[in-house]
N, C-alpha and C positions, 0 to 999 in steps of 0.2 A: 465555414468557420462558425457560423451561428449555431448549427446543430451541436458542434463540439462544446461550445460555451454553455448552451442550454443543458446538455447532458452533464457537464461538470457541475453546474449549479444545482441540478436536481440530485445527482448522485452524492456529491460531497455535502450538499445541504442536508439531505436525509441523515448522513453519517455524522453531521455536526450538531444534531439536536442535543445530545448529552453535553456538548461543549458549551453551548450558548443558551439552551432552554430546558434545563433539567426539570424545573417545576412544571412547565407546560407538558413535557414528556410524561411525567408522572400522572398528571391530570388526564391526558389523552389515553394512557394505558388503563386507567380506572374507568374511563368513559366507554372505550371500545372493547375492553377486556384484553387479556394477553394475546389470544388468537387474532382478534381484530387488529390490534396494534401491529403484531408481527406480519399479518397479511398485507396491511397498507404499506408498512416499511419495506417489505420484500417487493411488492409491485412497483413502488416508486424507485427502489434501488435498481431493479431490472430495467425499467424504462430509461432511467438516467444512464445506466451503463451501456445499454444498446445505442442510445443517442450519441454518447461520447465516442464509442468505438466507430460507429458509422461516420460521425463528423470528423474524427481524426483520420480515418481512411480517405475521406474526401479531401481534407486539407493536405494530405501527403501527395495528392495528385498534382497540386500546384503550390509547391512549397515557397514560403516567403523566408529567404535566408536572412538571419540577423547578424551573423559574424562568420568568418572563415572557419572551416572545419580544421581541427588539429588532430592528427593521427594518434598522438600519445594519450589523448583522453579516452580512446577506446580501450586501451590496456588498463588504465585506471578504473574505468567503468566495469570491466570484466572482473577485477578483484573485488570491487564494491558489491557487485551483484552476487558473488559467491558469499560474502558476508550477509547479504540480505536473505539468501536462501537458508543459511544456517539460523538466522534470527527467526524467520518464518516457521521453520521446523521446530524451534525451541518453544513456540507458542503451543504446540500440540504434544510434545513428549513429556509425560509427567515425571517430576522429580529431577529435572536437569538443572545444572548449576547456572546456566545462562539466564533462564527465567527467574531463578532465585536472585540473581544479581541485578538484572535490568527491569524486572517486574512486568513489562509490557513489550515483549520482543516482537510481536507482530507489527505494532505501530512503528517501532524502530526499524524493522525490516522494510516497511513501506517508505519510511524516510530515506533510508540508504538507497533503495531502488530508485526513488524519484531523483535524488541527488546524482546518482550515477548516470541516469538518462539525460539529465540537464547538462552534465559535463560533456557528454559524448554526442549530443545532438545540437543542431544550430538553427532550427526553424521556429517560426512564430507558433505553430501548432505544438511543437515540443515544449516550448516555454509555457504555453497555456496548460497543457495536460500535466506535464511533470512538475511544473512550478505550482500548479493548483494542488496536486497531491502532496508536495513537499510542505507547502504552507499548512494544509489541513493536518498533516501528521505532527507538525510542531505544536499546533494548538491542541490536538487530541492527546498527545503525550503529556503535555502540561496538565490538562484537565483530568486525565486518568490518574496521574500522580497525586493531584490535589484531592481527588475522591479517596484514594488510598490513605492519605494522611488523615482526612476527616473521619474516615471509618476505622482508623487504627489498624489497617490491614497489615498482617505480618505474613510474609512469604516463607514457606519452609525452606531450609537449606537444601541445595541440590546435592546429588551424589555423583560419583565418577562415571559409573556405567551408563546411566541415562544421558549424561552430558556427552560421552563418547558416541553414543547412539545418535544423539541429536546432530553432532558434527558430521558423522558418517552419512546419515540420511540426507542432510543438507547438501553435502558435496555430491552425492549421487543424483539428487534431484536437479542440482545446478548443472551437472554434466549432461543429463538427459535433456533439459530445457535448452541449454546453450547450443548443443550440437544437433538437436532434432526439433524440439518443441517450438522454439522461437521462430524458426523458418516455417514450420507447419501452421502455426497459429497467427503469426504476425507478418510473415513474408519477408523477413530480414534475417540474414545469416550473420550472427555476431562474429564468427571466426571464419569468414570466407567471403 
């Protein structure tokens, strides 16, 4: 569990610099240069991510149950994860209406993903991992929206075709991950 917590602190800590220390971030980027900053950010992110994955895998070997499992939550989680995939896709498809409306679809996708996993899982490791990501995404979304307001950012309106492409790609990616990728990468079959 220690490695999971350490990995979360490092990974989410690195990703929280813009939330809690924007001035320090700007100073460090000036001091290290863009490539130096990006290199340090990437190395710390990879190290934290590797630790949290390994730590979560270890914690799954001896789970600490917090509440009884409820079957209906898996169905709700499946629907929420579909929404999360569409939101994640919206971050990358230019000109879609979803991004025009919510402005930061990737952060919202992470929020929905974390909430879905919190609802459908019942161990201490799940609470730490998904609860950590949910908390981070709430703060990050607020900070991103505040930066948008301060900068006067205006998002262009989306159009129908890119929005339909976003939804279609999100659904296909969801299907591939739900029926193959989750088992291949995580070792858990969401529908089986």
